[in-house]
C-alpha positions in Angstrom: -71.9 230.3 62.4 -68.5 230.3 64.1 -69.3 233.7 65.7 -72.6 232.3 67.0 -70.8 229.2 68.4 -68.4 231.6 70.2 -71.3 233.5 71.6 -72.8 230.2 73.0 -72.2 230.5 76.8 -71.7 226.8 77.3 -73.9 223.9 78.4 -73.5 224.7 82.0 -74.8 228.2 81.6 -77.5 226.9 79.3 -78.8 224.6 82.0 -78.7 227.5 84.5 -80.7 229.6 82.1 -83.2 226.7 81.6 -83.5 226.2 85.3 -84.2 229.9 85.9 -86.8 230.0 83.1 -88.6 227.0 84.6 -88.6 228.7 88.1 -89.8 232.1 86.8 -92.5 230.4 84.7 -93.9 228.4 87.6 -93.7 231.4 90.0 -95.3 233.8 87.6 -98.0 231.4 86.5 -98.8 230.6 90.2 -98.9 234.3 91.2 -101.1 235.3 88.2 -103.5 232.4 88.8 -103.8 233.3 92.5 -104.5 236.9 92.0 -107.0 236.2 89.2 -108.9 233.8 91.5 -108.6 235.4 94.9 -107.5 239.1 94.5 -109.4 240.6 91.6 -111.0 243.2 93.9 -108.2 243.4 96.5 -105.4 245.6 95.0 -103.2 245.5 98.1 -103.2 241.7 98.2 -102.7 241.5 94.4 -99.8 244.0 94.6 -98.1 242.2 97.5 -98.4 238.7 95.9 -97.1 239.9 92.6 -94.2 241.8 94.1 -93.2 238.7 96.1 -93.3 236.7 92.8 -91.2 239.4 91.1 -88.6 239.3 93.9 -88.5 235.5 93.8 -87.8 235.6 90.0 -84.9 238.0 90.7 -83.6 235.8 93.5 -83.8 232.7 91.2 -80.7 233.3 89.0 -78.6 234.3 92.0 -79.6 231.2 94.0 -79.2 228.9 90.9 -75.7 230.2 90.2 -74.7 230.0 93.8 -75.9 226.4 94.1 -74.0 225.5 90.9 -70.8 227.1 92.1 -71.0 225.5 95.5 -72.0 222.1 94.1 -75.3 222.0 96.0 -77.4 219.1 94.7 -80.9 218.9 96.2 -82.4 216.9 93.3 -80.5 214.7 90.9 -81.8 213.9 87.4 -79.6 211.6 85.3 -80.1 212.5 81.7 -79.2 209.6 79.4 -80.2 211.6 76.3 -77.5 214.1 76.9 -74.7 211.5 76.5 -75.8 209.4 73.6 -72.7 208.7 71.6 -71.4 212.0 72.9 -68.0 210.6 73.9 -67.2 209.2 70.4 -64.5 211.3 68.9 -65.8 211.4 65.3 -64.2 212.6 62.1 -65.5 215.8 60.7 -67.9 213.8 58.5 -68.8 210.1 58.3 -70.7 209.0 55.3 -71.5 205.8 53.5 -68.4 204.3 52.1 -66.3 207.3 52.9 -64.0 208.5 55.6 -63.7 212.2 55.7 -61.5 213.6 58.4 -60.7 217.3 58.6 -57.6 218.6 60.3 -58.1 220.4 63.5 -56.0 223.2 64.9 -53.5 222.5 67.6 -53.1 224.7 70.7 -50.8 227.1 68.7 -53.5 227.5 66.0 -51.6 225.6 63.3 -53.2 223.0 61.1 -51.7 219.7 60.1 -52.5 217.1 57.5 -50.3 214.3 56.2 -51.0 214.9 52.6 -53.4 211.9 52.3 -56.6 213.8 52.8 -56.7 212.6 56.4 -55.6 214.6 59.4 -52.7 213.3 61.5 -53.5 211.5 64.8 -53.3 213.0 68.2 -50.4 211.4 70.0 -50.3 211.0 73.7 -48.7 208.7 76.2 -47.3 206.1 75.5 -46.7 207.7 72.0 -45.5 211.1 73.2 -42.0 210.6 71.7 -43.8 210.9 68.3 -45.6 214.1 69.3 -42.5 216.2 69.3 -41.9 215.5 65.6 -45.1 217.0 64.3 -48.0 219.1 65.6 -51.0 217.1 66.9 -54.3 217.3 65.1 -57.6 215.5 65.0 -57.7 211.8 65.6 -58.5 209.3 62.8 -60.9 207.1 64.5 -64.3 205.6 64.0 -67.1 204.8 66.4 -67.8 201.2 67.2 -70.1 200.6 64.3 -71.3 202.4 61.2 -74.9 202.8 62.3 -73.8 204.2 65.6 -71.4 206.5 63.7 -74.2 207.9 61.6 -76.3 208.3 64.7 -73.5 209.9 66.6 -72.7 212.2 63.8 -76.3 213.3 63.5 -76.5 213.9 67.2 -73.3 215.9 67.2 -74.6 217.9 64.2 -77.9 218.5 66.1 -75.8 219.4 69.2 -73.9 222.0 67.1 -77.1 223.3 65.6 -78.5 223.7 69.1 -75.4 225.5 70.2 -75.6 227.8 67.2 -79.2 228.5 68.1 -78.1 229.1 71.7 -75.5 231.6 70.5 -78.1 233.4 68.4 -80.5 233.5 71.4 -77.7 234.8 73.6 -76.9 237.5 71.1 -80.5 238.6 70.7 -81.1 238.5 74.4 -78.0 240.6 75.1 -78.8 243.1 72.3 -82.4 243.7 73.4 -81.3 243.8 77.1 -78.7 246.5 76.2 -81.4 248.5 74.4 -83.8 248.3 77.3 -80.9 249.3 79.7 -80.2 252.2 77.4 -83.8 253.2 77.5 -83.8 253.1 81.3 -80.6 255.2 81.4 -82.2 257.7 79.1 -85.2 257.8 81.4 -82.9 258.6 84.3 -81.3 261.4 82.3 -84.8 262.8 81.6 -85.7 262.6 85.2 -82.4 264.3 86.3 -83.1 267.1 83.8 -86.6 267.5 85.1 -85.4 267.7 88.7 -82.6 270.1 87.8 -85.0 272.4 85.9 -87.8 272.1 88.5 -88.6 274.9 90.9 -89.5 274.5 94.6 -93.2 274.8 95.1 -93.9 277.5 97.7 -97.6 278.2 96.9 -99.4 278.7 100.2 -102.6 277.0 99.0 -100.6 273.9 98.0 -98.7 273.9 101.3 -102.0 273.9 103.2 -103.4 271.0 101.2 -100.1 269.1 101.7 -100.3 269.5 105.5 -103.8 268.1 105.4 -102.6 265.2 103.3 -99.7 264.4 105.6 -102.0 264.3 108.6 -104.4 262.0 106.7 -101.6 259.6 105.7 -99.8 259.8 109.1 -96.5 260.9 107.4 -94.0 262.7 109.7 -91.8 264.0 106.9 -93.1 265.9 103.9 -91.8 264.9 100.5 -90.1 267.5 98.3 -92.7 269.3 96.1 -91.6 271.0 92.9 -93.2 272.3 89.7 -91.9 272.0 86.2 -93.2 273.0 82.8 -91.8 269.8 81.3 -93.5 267.4 83.7 -95.9 265.1 81.7 -98.3 265.1 84.7 -98.2 264.6 88.4 -95.2 262.2 88.9 -92.9 260.9 91.6 -89.3 260.5 90.8 -86.2 259.3 92.7 -85.6 256.2 94.8 -83.4 257.7 97.6 -84.9 261.2 97.8 -88.3 261.1 96.1 -89.6 264.3 94.6 -93.2 265.0 93.7 -93.2 267.0 90.4 -96.4 268.9 89.4 -96.9 270.6 86.0 -96.9 274.4 86.3 -100.3 274.7 84.7 -101.8 272.2 87.1 -100.8 274.1 90.2 -102.7 277.1 89.0 -105.8 275.4 87.5 -106.5 272.5 89.9 -109.2 273.0 92.6 -108.4 272.2 96.2 -110.2 268.9 95.9 -108.3 267.9 92.8 -105.0 269.0 94.4 -105.8 267.0 97.5 -106.6 263.9 95.4 -103.3 264.1 93.4 -101.2 264.9 96.5 -102.7 262.0 98.4 -101.9 259.7 95.5 -98.4 260.9 95.0 -97.5 261.1 98.7 -98.8 257.5 99.0 -96.2 256.5 96.4 -93.5 258.2 98.4 -94.6 256.6 101.7 -94.7 253.1 100.1 -91.3 253.6 98.4 -92.9 252.7 95.1 -90.1 254.3 93.1 -87.8 251.5 94.4 -90.4 248.9 93.4 -90.6 250.4 90.0 -86.8 250.2 89.7 -86.9 246.5 90.6 -89.6 246.0 87.9 -87.4 247.6 85.3 -84.5 245.4 86.1 -86.7 242.4 85.9 -88.0 243.6 82.6 -84.4 243.9 81.3 -83.4 240.4 82.6 -86.6 238.6 81.5 -87.6 240.6 78.5 -88.4 237.5 76.3 -90.7 236.1 79.1 -94.4 236.8 78.5 -95.5 235.8 82.0 -93.0 238.2 83.6 -94.3 241.0 81.4 -97.8 240.1 82.6 -96.6 240.2 86.2 -95.0 243.6 85.6 -98.1 245.1 84.1 -100.3 243.8 86.9 -97.8 245.1 89.6 -98.0 248.6 88.0 -101.8 248.5 87.8 -102.1 247.2 91.4 -99.7 249.8 92.6 -101.8 252.6 91.2 -105.0 251.1 92.6 -103.5 250.8 96.1 -102.5 254.5 96.0 -106.0 255.2 94.7 -107.3 253.4 97.9 -105.4 255.9 100.0 -107.5 258.6 98.3 -110.7 256.7 98.5 -110.4 256.3 102.3 -111.1 260.0 102.7 -112.9 260.9 99.4 -116.0 260.1 97.5 -115.4 257.6 94.8 -117.3 259.6 92.1 -115.3 262.8 92.9 -112.0 260.9 92.6 -113.1 259.2 89.4 -114.0 262.7 87.9 -110.5 264.0 88.9 -108.8 261.1 87.1 -110.9 261.7 84.0 -110.2 265.4 83.9 -106.5 265.1 84.5 -106.2 262.4 81.9 -108.0 264.6 79.3 -105.6 267.4 80.2 -102.3 265.4 79.9 -103.1 262.5 77.6 -100.9 263.9 74.8 -97.7 264.1 76.8 -95.2 261.2 76.8 -94.6 259.3 80.0 -91.2 259.3 81.6 -89.8 255.7 81.7 -88.1 256.1 85.1 -91.0 257.8 86.9 -94.3 256.8 88.4 -97.4 258.8 89.0 -101.1 259.3 89.0 -101.4 259.0 85.2 -98.5 256.6 84.5 -101.0 253.9 83.4 -103.2 255.9 81.0 -104.1 253.0 78.7 -106.5 251.5 81.2 -108.2 254.6 82.6 -111.7 253.3 81.9 -111.0 250.1 83.7 -109.4 252.0 86.5 -112.4 254.3 87.0 -114.7 251.3 86.8 -112.7 249.6 89.5 -112.9 252.7 91.7 -116.7 252.7 91.4 -117.0 248.9 92.0 -118.6 248.4 95.4 -116.9 245.0 95.7 -113.5 246.7 95.9 -111.7 246.5 99.2 -109.8 249.6 100.3 -107.0 247.8 102.2 -103.8 249.6 101.5 -101.2 247.1 102.7 -100.9 243.3 102.8 -100.0 242.0 106.2 -96.3 241.3 106.7 -97.1 237.8 107.9 -98.8 237.1 104.5 -95.8 238.6 102.7 -93.6 236.1 104.5 -95.9 233.2 103.7 -96.0 234.1 100.0 -92.3 234.7 99.8 -91.5 231.4 101.4 -94.0 229.6 99.1 -92.3 231.0 96.0 -88.9 230.2 97.4 -90.1 226.6 97.9 -90.4 226.5 94.1 -87.1 228.2 93.5 -84.9 226.2 95.9 -85.5 222.6 94.7 -85.3 223.6 91.0 -82.2 225.7 91.6 -80.6 222.7 93.4 -81.5 220.3 90.6 -78.5 219.0 88.7 -79.0 217.4 85.3 -75.9 216.0 83.6 -74.9 218.7 81.1 -72.0 217.9 78.8 -69.7 220.4 80.4 -70.4 219.9 84.1 -71.8 216.5 84.9 -71.3 215.3 88.5 -73.7 212.5 88.6 -74.4 209.0 87.3 -74.4 209.2 83.5 -76.0 207.0 81.0 -74.1 206.2 77.8 -75.3 204.3 74.7 -76.6 200.8 75.2 -73.7 199.5 73.2 -70.6 201.4 74.5 -68.8 203.1 71.7 -65.7 204.3 73.5 -64.9 205.6 76.9 -62.0 207.5 75.5 -61.2 211.0 76.6 -58.2 213.2 75.9 -56.4 214.9 78.7 -56.6 218.1 76.7 -59.2 219.7 79.0 -56.9 219.1 82.0 -54.0 220.6 80.1 -55.8 223.7 79.1 -57.2 224.3 82.5 -53.9 223.8 84.3 -52.1 226.0 81.7 -49.7 223.3 80.6 -49.1 219.6 79.8 -50.1 217.0 82.4 -47.4 214.4 82.9 -48.3 210.8 83.5 -47.2 211.2 87.1 -49.8 214.0 87.6 -52.7 211.8 86.4 -54.8 210.2 89.1 -54.6 206.4 88.9 -57.0 203.7 90.0 -55.4 201.4 92.6 -58.3 199.0 93.2 -61.9 198.3 92.2 -64.6 196.1 93.6 -65.6 194.0 91.8 -62.3 193.4 90.1 -62.0 194.2 86.4 -62.7 191.1 84.3 -64.1 189.0 87.2 -66.5 186.3 86.1 -68.0 185.0 89.4 -69.3 188.1 91.2 -72.0 187.6 93.7 -75.2 189.4 92.4 -76.1 190.2 96.0 -73.4 192.9 96.3 -75.0 196.3 96.7 -72.3 198.6 95.4 -69.4 199.1 93.0 -66.4 200.9 94.5 -63.3 202.5 93.1 -60.2 203.7 94.9 -57.6 206.2 93.6 -54.0 206.8 94.5 -54.6 210.3 95.8 -57.2 212.6 97.3 -60.0 213.4 94.8 -62.5 216.2 94.4 -66.2 215.5 95.4 -67.4 215.1 91.8 -67.9 211.8 89.9 -68.8 210.5 86.5 -70.0 206.9 86.4 -70.8 206.5 82.8 -72.4 203.8 80.7 -75.8 202.8 79.5 -78.3 200.2 78.3 -78.8 196.8 79.8 -75.1 196.4 80.5 -75.1 199.4 82.9 -76.3 198.2 86.4 -79.4 200.0 87.7 -79.0 202.1 90.8 -80.6 201.1 94.1 -83.8 203.0 94.8 -83.4 205.8 97.2 -79.6 205.6 97.4 -77.0 208.0 96.0 -73.4 207.8 95.0 -71.2 208.5 98.0 -67.5 209.1 98.7 -66.5 206.9 101.6 -63.4 209.0 102.0 -61.4 211.3 99.8 -60.1 208.4 97.7 -62.9 205.8 97.5 -66.2 206.3 95.7 -69.2 203.9 95.9 -71.9 203.4 93.3 -75.1 201.7 94.7 -76.3 199.0 92.3 -78.8 196.1 91.9 -77.3 193.2 90.1 -78.8 190.0 88.6 -77.3 186.6 88.3 -75.7 185.3 85.0 -75.2 188.8 83.6 -72.5 190.9 82.1 -72.1 194.5 83.4 -69.9 197.4 82.4 -69.5 200.7 84.2 -67.4 203.5 82.7 -65.2 205.8 84.7 -65.2 209.3 83.1 -65.6 209.8 79.3 -64.9 212.6 76.9 -68.0 214.5 77.9 -68.0 213.6 81.6 -64.8 214.0 83.5 -65.8 214.7 87.0 -63.6 212.0 88.6 -60.7 214.3 89.1 -58.0 214.9 91.7 -58.2 217.6 94.3 -55.9 219.6 92.1 -58.4 219.4 89.2 -56.7 216.7 86.9 -59.2 214.3 85.4 -58.9 210.6 85.6 -58.2 208.9 82.2 -61.4 207.2 81.1 -61.6 203.5 81.8 -64.2 200.9 82.8 -65.1 198.2 85.3 -66.6 195.2 83.6 -67.5 191.8 85.1 -69.9 188.9 85.0 -72.0 187.7 87.9 -72.3 184.1 89.2 -74.0 181.7 86.9 -72.9 183.4 83.7 -72.6 181.2 80.6 -69.2 180.8 78.8 -70.6 183.2 76.1 -71.3 185.8 78.7 -67.9 185.3 80.5 -66.1 185.7 77.2 -67.4 189.2 77.0 -65.1 190.1 79.9 -62.0 189.2 78.0 -59.7 191.9 76.8 -59.1 191.9 73.0 -55.6 190.8 72.0 -53.8 191.2 68.7 -53.1 187.8 67.3 -51.7 188.9 63.9 -50.2 192.0 62.3 -49.3 192.4 58.7 -46.7 193.6 58.3 -45.4 192.4 61.7 -44.6 194.9 64.4 -40.9 195.9 64.2 -40.4 194.5 60.7 -37.5 196.1 58.8 -37.8 194.6 55.3 -41.4 195.4 54.3 -42.3 195.6 50.6 -43.2 199.2 49.7 -45.7 197.8 47.3 -47.9 196.6 50.2 -51.3 198.2 49.8 -52.9 197.4 53.2 -52.1 196.9 56.9 -54.1 194.2 58.5 -54.7 193.6 62.2 -56.5 190.5 63.6 -57.9 190.3 67.1 -58.7 187.4 69.4 -62.4 188.3 69.8 -65.0 190.0 67.6 -64.7 193.7 67.7 -67.3 196.5 67.8 -66.6 197.9 64.4 -64.7 201.0 65.4 -61.0 201.9 65.0 -58.4 204.2 66.3 -55.3 204.2 64.1 -53.2 206.7 66.0 -50.1 208.6 64.9 -49.4 211.6 62.7 -47.1 213.5 60.4 -44.7 212.1 57.9 -44.2 208.9 59.8 -47.9 207.9 59.5 -48.7 205.9 56.4 -50.4 207.8 53.6 -54.0 206.6 53.0 -55.1 206.6 49.4 -57.8 209.2 48.6 -61.3 207.9 48.8 -60.3 204.8 50.8 -61.1 204.0 54.4 -60.4 201.3 56.9 -62.7 198.2 56.6 -63.6 195.3 58.9 -63.9 191.6 57.9 -67.2 189.9 58.1 -66.3 188.1 61.3 -65.4 191.4 63.0 -61.9 190.3 64.0 -59.7 191.8 61.2 -59.4 195.5 60.4 -57.8 196.5 57.2 -56.1 199.9 56.7 -55.4 200.9 53.1 -52.0 202.5 52.7 -49.6 203.9 50.1 -46.1 203.2 51.3 -42.8 204.5 50.0 -39.4 202.7 50.0 -36.7 203.0 52.6 -39.0 204.7 55.2 -39.7 204.0 58.8 -43.4 204.2 59.8 -44.7 204.8 63.2 -48.3 204.5 64.3 -50.4 203.0 67.0 -53.6 201.1 67.7 -55.6 203.1 70.3 -54.0 205.6 72.7 -55.0 206.9 76.1 -57.2 209.5 74.5 -58.6 207.4 71.5 -59.9 203.9 72.2 -62.2 203.0 69.4 -60.6 199.6 68.9 -63.0 197.8 71.3 -64.4 194.4 71.7 -68.1 194.0 70.9 -68.7 194.2 74.7 -67.1 197.6 74.8 -63.7 196.6 76.3 -60.9 198.6 74.6 -57.6 197.3 73.3 -54.7 198.3 75.4 -52.7 201.0 73.4 -50.1 199.4 71.1 -47.1 201.0 69.5 -46.6 199.8 66.0 -43.5 200.4 63.8 -42.1 198.9 60.6 -39.6 199.9 57.9 -39.8 199.4 54.1 -36.9 198.1 52.2 -34.9 200.1 49.6 -36.0 199.7 46.0 
């Protein structure tokens, strides 16, 4: 499973693949439907439309990746379901009545536990003086409430399962693609060997027929003719310098009429550069091998190509004579294997009966080329499908740059700075972190005019063009119809909103999964939130804007004479809390938690109890919340400011 997770290309690539599949499906379906309805008896039109569709499908991934790299957003689709509880840093398992936290590995690959069955906490500013004493590992924290925890755990498990499935799909796609590429390379080797072993065809009878064919087709330059005992039939090979290969036996046994038919057909392939089209088809087959509609397009392109070249023959020959030639040659060479990298008169042997029936059908038009103007029209039509979808940006977990929707009841807007550290190749100091210098409305305001049309945030430095406004549910203000998030300048970003009177609102700024508020140097803003109440709010609503405060700690912060027989640490807050917790710290200085025990909340939601097993004459260091872990939140989703907490037990 770990291998499959490693093979998963990432959510950003997964969205690109999904976008490309949507584009190719729509294009292929539209092209197949059109030719079925309007071009069943018009091979040239059918071939032109399907080739335009095939080229559009190959342009699709290039355009989608380019738009993604350049940040082009033509259509914006916020995806709330992608963020549900995704920013809660959960333990490895959360079950009824049990807290199970597995140790993670630090950046050096080491693993740390504190001997209590719980991993040590990740320590970051303002606790970085502790971090030097022990390696950092996974946080001991809980989401805001147990039901949300179970929901978040399930979603994360589902997410991991999807990533495992994505890794498996990527592995299968790559494996089959390599097999198909190997098959194509083998075909080129066979073709190279055929060309190397072939002999120039100097037969005077063949030369005379060829001159007649060239005059008929209006070709100024004759293709290279060669004969080979190994040729599976009349074929054309080579994209740069095409060669028409004829079997030795055919040169001697074919009548002038049959020779003229097959040379007309093969020279038409050369004149139309069909070998190049065939190469494009094979690359599309390798790229889109799991896509049934692309296979259907490829088959119909090959069929239409042969029918168009048949039309060149039919313009100067009787239909019955040419049908007889096809039948006789097919009987003669049906036992020979086709060459994968070649095209020819008999390259589509499986549908000979249908092909001859089409030749004899009086409704068939003998047009040999689709007008260039029509080609441009169809190509532009298909690109009109490609471009909007390629420029559509949904908020994937790895590359969101749009307004996000978080759970209706915010769990935690916490986020570690680990991503920034890893990307920059080292630790990010507090001075390097972008800071918020002002917001409008002000954080915690209780009399905001509901008529305001936007929420703004200003940073202390130039920022990149991305943004991650996060939140969800009824507390997240709805966006104004037809308006988008805008950067007024390089430091101020505005979110258009529609507010109502007497309401509480909360908007997150970045989260664990969405960190696109970042400086121009690529350092993400620490997650935070703007929360306020509009004019007319009741006292109950206004109280939701109050930050939680610690009103009691047992043992007290800084105590130096604590009884080592104390079995629990209790913290009481000024307001009801959301049911989550982030006891931060780690290593030997973090209190040992008895096996099978977990933190609990009082019925009023104001007191959290941490079960401990202390030892005498020992200094303990821990914290409540940190910049990266903020699950101590009020019921309204307002996090407790990180608190450093120390105490020392007395000697026995």
